[in-house]
C-alpha positions, 0 to 999 in steps of 0.5 A: 478850414480857414478862419477867413472868407474863401475869396480872401484865402484864394487871392492870398494863395495867388499872392504867395504863389506868384510872388514866390515865383517872381522871387519877391518879398512883401511887407504890409502896413495896415490900419483899418484892416488891422493885420487881416491881409497879413493873416490871409497870407499866413493862411497859406503854406510857404508864405514865409518865403514871401511875407517879410513883415506886417505892421499894424499901425492903428493909431496915428502915434503908431503910424509915426513911431513904427513907419515914420509917417510925419506928424505934419502929414497926419495933422494936415491931411489926416490918417485916411489920406493918400499922403498918409498911405503913401508915407506908410508904404514908404516907411514899411519898405524902408524898414523891411527887407521887402521888395514891395510894400502895401499900405491900407488906411480907412474908415471902416465904421460904423462911425468916424466918417464925415461928409468929406470922408464917409464910412467906406473911404479907404486909401491904398499905396504900393511902394516897390524897392528901386522905384522912384518914390514919386512913382508909387501907386497911391489911391483913394477908394469909396468901398461899400460902407454898409458894414464894418465887416464889408469895408474890411473885407473889400479893403483886404481884397484890394490890398492883396490885388496890389501885392500881385506881381 
């Protein structure tokens, strides 16, 4: 029995199996999911062959100190921005032995949202070693913000999908 929802565990099992088969190692930089994606991967036996490390960078200071996200990016665009997620993914890749890094930052609620960035706004980025930094995927999604749990659950699923080869 897992501590996590079945859909997250099932997708994590695919991520581990497919990355293991591809010989790929992954890293995570998590903010609003606070380690949920890393925890999902470690629910799966054999995940040590795939998961190099996960950074939980909940505060802006942690994003700067642990991942090298520029204070200018955070001050100009905010922690929940494509620019910040992109920098988080690049930082996780540079500071790890991973082949691919995924970053997640968002507003899980119930407060913290604004008209421009409502609760449920989550940004994702994926950086792949050897790929031009400019080609890294970075996107913003508006997830169902009806509950904190819902936002975090959906964000974990999106991040896991981004880790598939």
